[in-house]
Each structure stands twice: as C-alpha cells, then as structure tokens.
C-alpha positions as CSV (number, residue, x, y, z in Angstrom):
1,M,-54.3,57.1,-23.2
2,T,-51.1,58.8,-22.2
3,T,-48.1,58.7,-24.4
4,T,-44.5,59.6,-23.6
5,S,-42.6,61.2,-26.3
6,I,-38.8,61.0,-26.5
7,P,-37.2,64.4,-27.3
8,H,-35.8,64.8,-30.7
9,G,-32.1,64.0,-31.1
10,I,-31.7,61.5,-28.3
11,P,-29.1,58.9,-29.3
12,R,-30.7,55.5,-29.8
13,R,-28.3,53.9,-27.3
14,F,-29.9,56.0,-24.6
15,Q,-33.2,54.3,-25.3
16,R,-32.0,50.8,-24.3
17,R,-34.4,48.9,-22.1
18,R,-33.0,47.7,-18.7
19,F,-34.2,44.4,-17.5
20,V,-33.3,45.3,-13.8
21,P,-34.8,48.5,-12.5
22,T,-32.2,51.1,-11.5
23,S,-33.3,51.1,-7.8
24,A,-33.0,47.3,-7.7
25,S,-29.5,47.2,-9.2
26,Q,-28.4,50.0,-6.8
27,A,-29.8,47.9,-3.9
28,I,-27.8,44.9,-5.1
29,V,-24.6,46.9,-5.1
30,W,-25.4,48.3,-1.6
31,G,-26.2,44.8,-0.3
32,L,-23.0,43.3,-1.8
33,T,-20.9,46.1,-0.2
34,V,-22.5,45.5,3.2
35,V,-22.1,41.7,3.0
36,L,-18.5,41.9,1.9
37,V,-17.5,44.4,4.6
38,I,-19.6,43.4,7.6
39,G,-20.1,39.7,6.7
40,P,-16.6,38.5,7.7
41,L,-17.0,40.0,11.2
42,V,-20.1,38.0,12.0
43,P,-18.4,34.5,12.2
44,L,-15.6,36.2,14.1
45,I,-18.0,37.4,16.8
46,Y,-19.7,34.0,16.8
47,T,-16.5,32.1,17.2
48,S,-15.3,34.3,20.1
49,F,-18.2,33.1,22.2
50,R,-17.8,29.4,21.6
51,S,-16.0,27.0,23.9
52,Q,-14.1,25.6,20.9
53,A,-13.8,26.1,17.1
54,F,-17.2,25.6,15.4
55,Y,-15.8,23.0,13.0
56,L,-15.0,20.7,15.9
57,P,-17.7,18.4,17.3
58,G,-19.4,19.6,20.5
59,G,-18.8,23.0,21.9
60,S,-21.2,25.4,23.5
61,W,-21.8,29.1,24.1
62,S,-19.1,30.4,26.5
63,V,-17.2,33.5,27.5
64,Q,-14.2,31.2,28.3
65,P,-12.1,32.6,25.4
66,Y,-12.3,36.0,26.9
67,R,-11.4,34.6,30.4
68,T,-8.5,32.7,28.9
69,L,-7.3,36.0,27.3
70,F,-7.6,38.1,30.5
71,D,-5.9,35.4,32.6
72,D,-2.9,35.3,30.4
73,P,0.0,37.5,31.7
74,A,1.5,37.6,28.2
75,Y,-1.7,39.2,26.9
76,W,-1.4,42.1,29.4
77,R,2.3,42.5,28.6
78,A,1.4,42.7,24.9
79,V,-1.3,45.3,25.7
80,E,1.1,47.4,27.8
81,N,3.8,47.1,25.1
82,T,1.3,48.1,22.4
83,L,0.1,51.2,24.3
84,L,3.6,52.4,24.9
85,F,4.6,51.7,21.3
86,A,1.5,53.6,20.0
87,V,2.0,56.6,22.3
88,I,5.7,57.0,21.3
89,T,5.0,56.4,17.6
90,T,2.1,58.8,17.5
91,T,4.1,61.5,19.3
92,L,7.1,61.2,16.9
93,A,5.0,60.9,13.8
94,V,2.7,63.7,14.5
95,G,5.4,66.0,15.8
96,L,7.8,65.5,12.9
97,G,5.1,65.3,10.2
98,T,3.6,68.6,11.3
99,I,7.1,70.3,11.4
100,F,7.9,69.0,7.9
101,A,4.5,70.1,6.5
102,V,4.9,73.6,7.9
103,L,8.5,74.0,6.7
104,I,7.7,72.9,3.1
105,N,4.4,74.7,2.7
106,R,4.8,77.9,4.7
107,T,8.5,78.8,4.8
108,N,11.3,79.6,2.3
109,M,13.3,76.5,3.1
110,P,15.0,75.5,-0.2
111,G,14.4,72.1,-1.8
112,G,10.8,71.8,-0.8
113,R,9.7,70.5,-4.2
114,W,11.9,67.4,-3.9
115,L,11.6,66.9,-0.2
116,R,7.8,66.9,-0.5
117,W,8.0,63.7,-2.5
118,L,10.8,62.0,-0.6
119,L,8.9,62.5,2.7
120,I,6.0,60.4,1.5
121,A,8.3,57.7,0.1
122,P,7.6,55.3,3.0
123,I,4.0,55.0,1.7
124,V,5.3,53.7,-1.7
125,I,8.1,51.5,-0.4
126,P,6.7,48.0,0.4
127,P,6.5,48.0,4.2
128,L,8.4,44.7,4.7
129,G,11.1,46.0,2.3
130,L,11.5,49.1,4.5
131,I,11.6,47.0,7.7
132,V,14.3,44.7,6.2
133,G,16.3,47.7,5.1
134,W,16.1,49.2,8.5
135,T,17.1,45.9,10.1
136,S,20.1,45.5,7.8
137,I,21.4,49.0,8.7
138,Y,20.1,49.9,12.2
139,G,19.3,46.4,13.7
140,T,21.2,44.8,16.5
141,S,23.7,43.3,13.9
142,G,23.1,46.1,11.4
143,Y,25.9,47.6,9.4
144,L,25.7,51.1,10.9
145,T,25.2,49.7,14.4
146,Q,28.3,47.6,14.1
147,L,30.2,50.6,12.8
148,V,29.2,52.9,15.6
149,H,29.6,50.3,18.4
150,R,32.6,48.2,17.4
151,S,34.7,50.5,15.2
152,L,34.0,53.8,17.0
153,G,33.4,52.4,20.5
154,L,30.3,54.5,21.0
155,P,27.1,53.3,22.7
156,A,24.7,51.9,20.1
157,W,20.9,52.0,19.9
158,N,18.7,49.0,20.3
159,L,16.2,48.7,17.4
160,S,14.7,45.6,19.0
161,S,13.2,47.6,21.8
162,I,9.9,49.4,22.2
163,L,11.6,52.7,21.6
164,G,13.5,51.4,18.6
165,M,10.4,49.8,17.1
166,A,8.5,53.0,17.7
167,V,11.1,55.1,15.8
168,L,10.6,52.8,12.8
169,G,6.8,52.9,13.3
170,S,6.9,56.7,13.2
171,V,8.9,56.7,9.9
172,V,6.2,54.5,8.4
173,T,3.4,56.8,9.6
174,I,4.9,60.2,9.3
175,P,3.5,60.5,5.7
176,I,0.0,60.3,7.1
177,T,0.5,63.4,9.3
178,F,2.5,65.2,6.6
179,L,-0.2,64.7,3.9
180,T,-3.0,65.6,6.3
181,C,-1.3,68.8,7.4
182,Q,-0.2,69.7,3.9
183,V,-3.8,69.5,2.6
184,S,-5.0,71.7,5.5
185,L,-2.3,74.3,4.9
186,Q,-2.9,74.4,1.1
187,G,-6.6,74.9,1.6
188,S,-6.4,77.7,4.2
189,D,-6.1,81.4,3.6
190,T,-2.9,83.2,4.6
191,T,-4.5,86.5,5.4
192,L,-3.9,86.2,9.2
193,E,-0.3,85.2,8.7
194,N,0.4,88.1,6.3
195,A,-1.3,90.6,8.7
196,A,0.8,89.4,11.6
197,V,4.0,89.8,9.5
198,S,2.9,93.3,8.4
199,S,2.4,94.1,12.1
200,G,6.0,93.2,12.9
201,A,5.7,89.6,14.2
202,S,8.7,87.4,13.6
203,P,8.3,84.3,11.4
204,G,8.7,82.1,14.4
205,A,5.9,83.9,16.3
206,V,3.6,83.6,13.3
207,L,4.2,79.9,12.9
208,R,3.8,79.3,16.7
209,R,0.7,81.5,17.3
210,I,-1.2,81.3,14.1
211,T,-0.2,78.6,11.6
212,I,0.1,75.7,14.0
213,P,-3.0,76.5,16.0
214,L,-5.0,76.5,12.8
215,L,-3.7,73.0,12.1
216,R,-5.3,71.6,15.2
217,P,-8.0,69.6,13.3
218,A,-5.4,68.1,11.0
219,I,-3.1,67.3,13.9
220,L,-6.0,65.7,15.9
221,N,-7.2,63.8,12.8
222,S,-3.8,62.3,12.0
223,S,-3.0,61.6,15.7
224,I,-6.0,59.3,16.1
225,L,-5.3,57.7,12.7
226,V,-1.7,57.0,13.6
227,F,-2.6,55.8,17.0
228,A,-5.1,53.4,15.6
229,L,-2.7,52.1,13.0
230,S,0.0,51.6,15.7
231,L,-2.3,49.3,17.6
232,E,-2.5,46.9,14.6
233,I,1.0,46.9,13.2
234,L,2.3,43.3,12.7
235,G,5.5,43.4,10.6
236,I,7.6,45.5,12.9
237,P,7.1,43.4,16.1
238,L,7.5,40.2,14.2
239,F,10.8,41.3,12.6
240,L,12.2,43.3,15.4
241,G,10.4,42.3,18.6
242,T,10.6,38.5,18.2
243,P,14.4,38.3,18.9
244,A,14.0,40.3,22.1
245,N,10.8,38.4,23.1
246,I,8.7,41.5,22.8
247,N,5.2,41.1,21.6
248,L,2.7,43.7,20.5
249,Y,-1.0,43.0,20.3
250,A,-1.0,41.9,16.6
251,S,2.1,39.7,17.0
252,Y,0.6,38.2,20.2
253,L,-2.5,37.1,18.2
254,Y,-0.4,35.9,15.3
255,N,1.8,33.8,17.6
256,G,-1.2,32.6,19.5
257,W,-2.6,30.9,16.4
258,G,0.3,30.4,13.9
259,N,3.2,29.5,16.2
260,S,1.4,28.0,19.2
261,T,1.8,24.3,19.9
262,T,-1.9,24.2,20.8
263,P,-3.7,26.8,18.6
264,D,-6.8,28.1,20.3
265,P,-9.0,29.8,17.6
266,P,-11.8,31.1,19.9
267,F,-9.2,32.7,22.2
268,V,-7.6,34.5,19.2
269,S,-11.0,35.5,17.9
270,A,-11.8,37.1,21.3
271,G,-8.5,39.1,21.1
272,A,-9.3,40.2,17.6
273,I,-12.8,41.4,18.6
274,L,-11.4,43.4,21.5
275,L,-8.9,45.1,19.1
276,L,-11.7,45.8,16.7
277,I,-13.8,47.4,19.4
278,V,-10.9,49.7,20.5
279,V,-10.1,50.8,16.9
280,T,-13.8,51.4,16.2
281,I,-14.2,53.6,19.3
282,L,-11.2,55.6,18.3
283,L,-12.6,56.3,14.8
284,I,-16.0,57.2,16.3
285,A,-14.2,59.6,18.7
286,R,-12.3,61.0,15.7
287,T,-15.5,61.7,13.8
288,R,-17.1,63.4,16.9
289,L,-14.1,65.6,17.6
290,L,-13.7,66.7,14.0
291,G,-17.2,68.0,14.1
292,S,-15.9,71.3,15.4
293,E,-13.1,71.7,12.9
294,Q,-14.9,74.6,11.2
295,R,-13.8,76.8,14.1
296,F,-10.2,76.5,12.8
297,I,-10.9,77.2,9.1
298,V,-10.0,80.6,7.7
299,P,-12.0,80.8,4.4
300,A,-10.5,82.8,1.6
301,S,-12.5,85.8,0.6
302,R,-11.0,85.8,-2.8
303,G,-9.5,83.2,-5.0
304,P,-6.2,81.5,-4.1
305,A,-3.4,84.1,-4.3
306,K,0.3,83.5,-4.5
307,V,1.9,84.8,-1.3
308,P,5.5,85.0,-0.4
309,P,6.6,82.2,2.1
310,L,7.7,83.2,5.6
311,D,11.4,84.0,5.7
312,V,13.1,81.9,8.4
313,G,16.4,83.6,7.7
314,R,19.7,81.8,8.3
315,W,17.7,78.9,9.9
316,R,16.5,77.9,6.4
317,L,19.7,76.0,5.7
318,G,19.6,74.4,9.1
319,W,16.1,73.1,8.6
320,L,17.1,71.9,5.1
321,A,19.9,69.9,6.6
322,F,17.6,68.5,9.3
323,T,14.9,67.5,6.8
324,G,17.4,66.1,4.3
325,A,19.1,64.1,7.0
326,F,15.8,62.6,8.1
327,V,15.0,61.6,4.5
328,A,18.4,60.1,4.1
329,F,18.5,58.1,7.3
330,A,14.8,57.1,7.2
331,S,14.4,56.0,3.6
332,L,17.5,56.3,1.4
333,V,20.2,54.6,3.5
334,P,17.9,51.6,4.4
335,L,17.1,51.1,0.7
336,V,20.9,50.9,0.0
337,G,21.2,48.4,2.8
338,L,18.3,46.4,1.4
339,V,19.9,46.2,-2.0
340,L,23.3,45.3,-0.5
341,M,21.8,42.6,1.7
342,S,20.1,41.0,-1.2
343,S,23.5,40.3,-2.9
344,V,25.9,39.4,-0.1
345,K,26.3,36.4,2.1
346,E,26.4,38.7,5.2
347,L,26.4,42.4,5.7
348,T,29.2,43.1,8.1
349,I,31.8,45.7,8.7
350,L,34.5,43.1,9.2
351,V,34.6,42.2,5.4
352,A,34.1,44.5,2.5
353,P,30.7,43.8,0.8
354,W,32.3,43.0,-2.6
355,H,34.2,40.1,-1.0
356,L,31.0,38.6,0.2
357,W,29.2,39.0,-3.1
358,T,26.9,36.2,-4.0
359,S,24.1,35.4,-6.4
360,G,22.7,32.7,-4.2
361,N,19.8,34.7,-2.9
362,W,18.7,35.6,-6.4
363,H,19.2,32.1,-7.6
364,Q,17.1,30.8,-4.8
365,I,14.3,33.3,-5.7
366,I,14.4,32.2,-9.3
367,T,14.6,28.4,-8.8
368,N,12.5,28.0,-5.7
369,H,8.9,27.0,-6.6
370,G,7.4,28.8,-3.6
371,F,9.1,32.1,-4.2
372,R,8.2,32.0,-7.9
373,N,4.6,31.2,-7.1
374,A,4.5,34.1,-4.6
375,I,5.7,36.6,-7.2
376,I,3.3,35.4,-9.9
377,N,0.4,35.1,-7.5
378,S,1.0,38.6,-6.1
379,I,1.1,40.2,-9.6
380,I,-2.1,38.4,-10.6
381,I,-3.9,39.4,-7.4
382,A,-2.7,43.0,-7.7
383,T,-3.6,43.3,-11.3
384,I,-7.1,41.7,-11.3
385,G,-7.9,42.8,-7.8
386,S,-7.1,46.5,-8.5
387,L,-9.2,46.5,-11.7
388,L,-12.2,44.8,-10.1
389,T,-12.0,46.8,-6.9
390,V,-11.8,50.2,-8.6
391,M,-14.7,49.4,-10.9
392,F,-16.8,48.2,-8.0
393,V,-15.9,51.2,-5.8
394,A,-16.5,53.6,-8.7
395,I,-20.1,52.3,-9.0
396,A,-20.6,52.3,-5.2
397,T,-19.3,55.9,-5.0
398,L,-21.7,56.9,-7.8
399,I,-24.6,55.4,-5.8
400,A,-23.4,57.1,-2.6
401,H,-23.1,60.6,-4.0
402,R,-25.0,60.8,-7.3
403,S,-28.2,58.8,-6.8
404,R,-31.5,58.9,-5.0
405,F,-31.2,55.5,-3.5
406,R,-32.7,55.5,0.0
407,L,-29.7,53.9,1.8
408,R,-27.0,55.8,-0.1
409,H,-26.0,57.8,3.0
410,T,-24.7,54.7,4.7
411,L,-22.3,53.8,1.9
412,P,-19.5,56.3,2.6
413,A,-19.1,55.0,6.2
414,I,-19.2,51.3,5.0
415,L,-16.6,52.0,2.3
416,V,-14.2,53.7,4.8
417,Y,-14.6,51.2,7.6
418,P,-12.5,48.3,6.1
419,R,-9.3,50.3,6.5
420,A,-10.1,50.8,10.2
421,I,-10.4,47.0,10.7
422,P,-7.0,45.6,11.7
423,G,-5.7,43.5,8.8
424,I,-5.1,40.4,11.1
425,V,-8.7,40.8,12.4
426,L,-10.2,40.9,8.9
427,G,-8.0,37.9,7.9
428,I,-9.4,35.8,10.7
429,G,-12.9,36.9,9.8
430,F,-12.5,35.8,6.2
431,F,-10.9,32.5,7.4
432,W,-14.0,31.7,9.5
433,S,-16.4,32.9,6.7
434,Y,-14.8,30.6,4.1
435,L,-15.1,27.7,6.6
436,L,-18.6,28.5,7.6
437,V,-19.9,28.8,4.0
438,N,-18.7,25.7,2.3
439,V,-19.8,26.8,-1.1
440,P,-18.1,28.8,-2.4
441,G,-16.0,29.0,0.7
442,S,-14.0,25.9,0.1
443,F,-13.0,27.1,-3.4
444,L,-12.0,30.6,-2.0
445,R,-10.1,29.0,0.9
446,N,-7.9,27.0,-1.4
447,S,-7.2,29.5,-4.1
448,I,-5.7,32.9,-4.6
449,W,-9.1,34.3,-5.3
450,G,-10.1,34.1,-1.7
451,E,-6.9,36.0,-0.8
452,M,-7.6,38.6,-3.5
453,L,-11.1,39.1,-2.1
454,A,-9.8,39.6,1.5
455,L,-7.1,42.1,0.3
456,S,-9.5,44.0,-2.0
457,I,-12.1,44.4,0.8
458,R,-9.4,45.5,3.2
459,N,-8.3,48.3,0.8
460,I,-11.5,49.5,-0.9
461,T,-11.1,52.6,1.3
462,I,-8.1,53.7,-0.7
463,A,-10.0,53.7,-4.0
464,Y,-12.9,55.5,-2.4
465,V,-10.9,58.3,-0.9
466,V,-9.2,58.9,-4.3
467,L,-12.4,58.8,-6.3
468,Y,-14.8,60.7,-4.1
469,P,-13.0,64.2,-4.2
470,S,-12.9,64.0,-8.0
471,L,-16.5,63.0,-8.3
472,A,-17.5,65.8,-5.9
473,K,-16.0,68.4,-8.2
474,I,-18.3,67.4,-11.1
475,T,-21.4,69.6,-11.3
476,R,-24.7,67.9,-11.0
477,E,-25.9,69.9,-14.0
478,F,-24.4,67.2,-16.2
479,D,-26.7,64.6,-14.5
480,D,-29.7,66.8,-14.8
481,A,-29.1,67.5,-18.5
482,S,-28.5,63.8,-19.2
483,T,-31.7,62.8,-17.4
484,A,-33.7,65.5,-19.2
485,S,-32.5,64.0,-22.5
486,G,-33.9,60.6,-21.5
487,A,-30.8,58.8,-20.3
488,T,-31.1,56.4,-17.4
489,W,-29.0,56.8,-14.2
490,W,-26.7,54.0,-15.3
491,T,-26.2,55.5,-18.7
492,T,-25.4,58.9,-17.2
493,G,-22.8,57.3,-14.9
494,R,-21.3,55.1,-17.6
495,R,-21.2,57.6,-20.5
496,I,-20.7,61.0,-18.7
497,T,-19.7,60.9,-15.0
498,L,-17.1,58.1,-14.9
499,P,-15.3,59.2,-18.1
500,I,-14.7,62.6,-16.5
501,V,-13.0,61.0,-13.5
502,R,-10.8,58.8,-15.5
503,P,-7.5,60.4,-14.2
504,A,-8.7,59.7,-10.6
505,M,-9.7,56.2,-11.5
506,L,-6.2,55.6,-13.0
507,T,-4.6,57.0,-9.8
508,A,-6.8,54.7,-7.7
509,L,-5.9,51.8,-9.9
510,V,-2.1,52.4,-9.3
511,L,-2.5,52.9,-5.6
512,M,-4.6,49.7,-5.3
513,F,-2.0,47.8,-7.3
514,I,0.8,48.9,-5.0
515,T,-1.2,48.2,-1.9
516,L,-2.4,44.8,-3.0
517,L,1.1,43.8,-4.0
518,S,2.5,44.9,-0.6
519,D,-0.2,44.1,1.9
520,Y,0.0,40.9,3.8
521,D,-1.7,41.2,7.2
522,P,-5.1,39.7,6.2
523,L,-3.4,36.7,4.6
524,V,-1.2,35.4,7.4
525,F,-4.0,32.8,8.2
526,L,-5.2,32.3,4.6
527,Q,-2.1,31.4,2.7
528,K,-1.6,27.8,1.8
529,P,0.8,25.9,-0.4
530,G,0.1,26.9,-3.9
531,T,-1.5,30.3,-2.9
532,E,1.7,32.0,-1.7
533,V,2.0,35.8,-1.9
534,M,5.1,37.9,-1.6
535,G,4.4,39.5,1.8
536,V,3.6,36.3,3.8
537,T,6.4,34.4,2.0
538,M,8.9,37.0,3.1
539,L,7.6,36.8,6.6
540,Q,8.0,33.1,6.7
541,A,11.5,33.2,5.1
542,W,12.6,35.7,7.8
543,Q,11.4,33.5,10.5
544,K,13.4,30.6,9.0
545,G,16.5,32.8,9.2
546,E,16.9,33.7,5.4
547,P,17.4,37.5,5.5
548,G,19.2,37.6,2.1
549,Q,16.3,35.9,0.3
550,V,13.8,38.2,2.0
551,A,15.9,41.2,0.9
552,A,16.0,39.9,-2.7
553,M,12.2,39.4,-2.7
554,A,11.8,42.9,-1.3
555,V,14.0,44.4,-4.1
556,I,11.8,42.6,-6.7
557,Q,8.7,44.0,-5.1
558,L,10.2,47.5,-5.1
559,A,11.2,47.2,-8.7
560,I,7.7,46.2,-9.7
561,V,6.3,49.1,-7.8
562,G,8.8,51.5,-9.4
563,L,7.9,50.3,-12.9
564,V,4.2,50.6,-12.3
565,I,4.6,54.2,-10.9
566,I,6.7,55.3,-13.9
567,G,4.3,53.8,-16.4
568,A,1.2,55.1,-14.6
569,T,2.6,58.6,-14.3
570,R,3.0,58.9,-18.0
571,L,-0.5,57.4,-18.6
572,V,-2.2,59.7,-16.1
573,R,-0.5,62.8,-17.8
574,R,-1.7,61.6,-21.2
575,V,-5.3,61.0,-20.0
576,S,-5.4,64.3,-18.2
577,R,-4.3,66.2,-21.3
578,A,-6.9,64.3,-23.5
C-alpha cells in the first residue's frame, strides 16, 4: 500500500479538497473564453448567407446579401472614403507620433515630463467628448472657424471633409504610435547613438540614420494598428460626415440598419463580415511582419545606464513650441470648447458666451429620464463589468502563461482578438446571438447585462495586455516552491501569484472602467428604452440636433473619468508601497 505524506508545516488551508479537477476547471475557463469571443461571430456569418433575417418565416441559403452590397454604389463610395481616410489618418498619426516619441525620449527638448502625459490624453478623454469639443471649435460652425473666416476674412478649413475627419482621426490615434515608439526607445540600448555622437555626427544625423531606423518594428506595428482602427471608426463619420453626406464603412453599415426605411439585416451582416475579414488579414500580416523585428533590436550589454540626451541646440525651443501647440490645439482648446458648449445656448463669435449662458442643458440632463438612466446604467456597467472582466482575464492569463493545460497556447490570441473585431461588427454578432439563443438571450437582449457582456468581451484585450507583462516578471520559482509544499495550482494562483500583480490588476481595473464607460460602438444595435448608456444616448441626441445636451453629458463623463483616475492613482501608489 502506498501512502503520500504531506510535508511538515504545510498550512491546513492548502490541503483543501477540490471537487473539480484542476485540468477540468481550466478547460471550463478556456471553453468559456472561446464561446464568448468566437460565439457571436457564428450567427453573424450564418445570417450573412440567408436571403432574409432568420427570425422571419421562410428564407433560404443565398449569397444575395453580398450581391446587394456589391451592387450598391453607396457601398463603394463608403469603401473609397474609408480607404482614403485610413491612409491619411495613418500617415499623420504615425508621422507625428514617432516625432513626438523621439523628441521626448531622445533629445533635450524641455518639458518632456509633462508633454509625455498630455500627448496620451486623447486615450483618457471620452472619444465622443473629444469629437464634440472639436466640432464646437473647429467644425463648420465652430467658434474658431467663425473667428478665422468671418472676423479675419481668411479661408477656413472644412472639418466635415475626408481630410478634416482624418486630422481628428489622427489626433485620436497618435497616442498609439507614441506609446509604441516610446516603449521601443526605452527598451533599446543607446550605444550606437553615443558612438555616432563621439565620432562627430550631428544630433540630426544620429536621429535620422540610427534612432529612427531602429524604430522600424514599432512604426510598422503602430501603422497596421492605426490603419485597422481607422477602418472601423464610427463616431467621427456620424458626427462630422453626416452633414456633408460622407459615409465611411462603419457609418454606412449603421445607417443601413438603424436609419434605413427598409432595414436589411442580412445585407448589413455581409458588410460586417467583409470588414472583419479585412481587419483579421491586417492583424495576421502584422504578426508575420513583426517576426523579423529582432533584426532591429540593440540589446544592452550592461544594465540600463543614464545617458545624456541628444542636444538639438536652438531647435529645442522650436520643437517645444511645436509640441505644445499640438497639445493645446488637439486636446486643451477642444476641452474648453466642450465645457463652454455645455453651458450656452449657442457658441458663436457674434455674442459673448456669458450673454448666452444657460442652465437648460444641465437641467435637461438632470430631469430627463433617459439621460439619467444612461448615466446610472453606464456607471453600473463600468463598475461591475470592469470587476468581473479583470477577475476573469486574470484567471485566463494564469492559465495561458502559468499552467500545463494542453490548449493554453491558444488563449493569448483569443484574448487579443476581440479588440481587433470592429465594435459595430461585434455588436451585430451579439444582437443575433441573443435572438438565436432565446434563453438566456431574451433576458440579455432586454437588460443592461447583455450590453455589459458585449462591452466586456470587446475590451478584455485591455485587461490582458496590462496583466500579462506583470505576470511575466514573476519568477516561476514561486510556483515550484508552492507546488512542492503541496499547494494546488489554483491555491498558488490565488494566494501567491495574483496578490503579487495587484498593482497591475488595479491599473487594468481603472482602464477597463474608463473604457466601458466611454465605449459605445458595440451597443448601437443593442440599446433599448430602459437600457440606455451614455455613448449611444449622446449619439442619438446629436442626431436630434441637441449639441448642448451632448456636451453636458460629455462633461459629466469626463468628470467621472477624472475622479476615477485621481482616486485610482492614490490607491495604486498605496498598494505598490505595501
């Protein structure tokens, strides 16, 4: 008879019996992740090959939805507009983001500490709030547009054009390039640059011939990401393109379902599938191309050393003025315009703002049942959704990187994929899924919990990309020591690994809260009376011609985000010191 002795000193809690084997529970988490991410796409594909919506009687297998799409001249105009928009947006975002990253991380330009944070502000500012702020200042009837055109008699820009929308699109996506290049610069050795300077090369030549070429992988990575995101942007064409009758791909699908007199769900599903295929191909290409990035990495032979930045001479003040002006015109001035617009009857240069002061917009937000519901529902979704999502992703990340589960290698790709799925595509997928699976689909379709599920799945990538780097830094010796002491895999994760990554979990929690509060793309087809959220409600109010109320709602959204960031910053510092 064989007996197993438990080493002396093992805490009794480690000896708890688990009713579900570890491998089975890991398989359940893996299966749930696959169903939640891939599941909504199945009815979407099915619907795109039906002659009519599956909830209607009759219908048959057909490619007519795709034919209808290809025969529509408006579809090809939307494709052409989207490609042009994506090319301009990517060029501006990647060019400026790279320049700002190099200036702040490699040169002696003053003010880098503050500009570093201000340049990524568009990520924190609710996207619709930024769009409304830009419209109030730089739109066709914007304050600055009127000032330049009417008062000064100068030719004004047209924000409601492909170029104008692309400029705003680049402002929203520049932080992606900036952060990607910044991480690459901070992780590379400066030996080559120092050697070039010692050999007499000018700072400009060093940046042009050494620094920027070494950034090729980061530039390529961010270029594909920005291009893919540009293909699926919905808010900018709806706010700015609609008055000029300019549709991009996402707004074409939205109008084809939401605003059409004869909605054609199979035709919209076919368009969503085509967009999904294009974005997926782009991400696969990105993965393949990045496979050779090791050629551009200069590993440090010694630990990180503090090196003097490149001296750009008298140009340092010029670059400071350029970067500061960008931050002011891209983020700060539109925010001022947003706040003003929320408290005036009309923002115009003909009458001073204080003469048009009104509390009507705020009174409407407070007294209107739909607006109040939207604020409360959004806070509930962001609070509960962020908690549940971070907990689920933390377990999935543990399985992916700290377990022996057979299919663990597939989890990272599955966790990253939802962010690649265009929000409007995922929303249509969840809409069909809730209809197809009546129980519990009918409950989810008519409650905020269905919206929370769609938003959480869409953004699980954010929690994963924050948690994984912190988890990767923890030595596996802790796992081995815990296992040798008799602890199960779950006990090791719950008692040892996850407590060590608490700061990262808090950061992921904050980012998830902000994202769930601001995101709206997946919900444009899911929102119903009683399940309003802030983003979709703002979109609908804008279409009804209520810009003041939209601005007031955006200011409230911004205030909530600001309070959460302030509170979370203090909490993260306290947890990090503990």
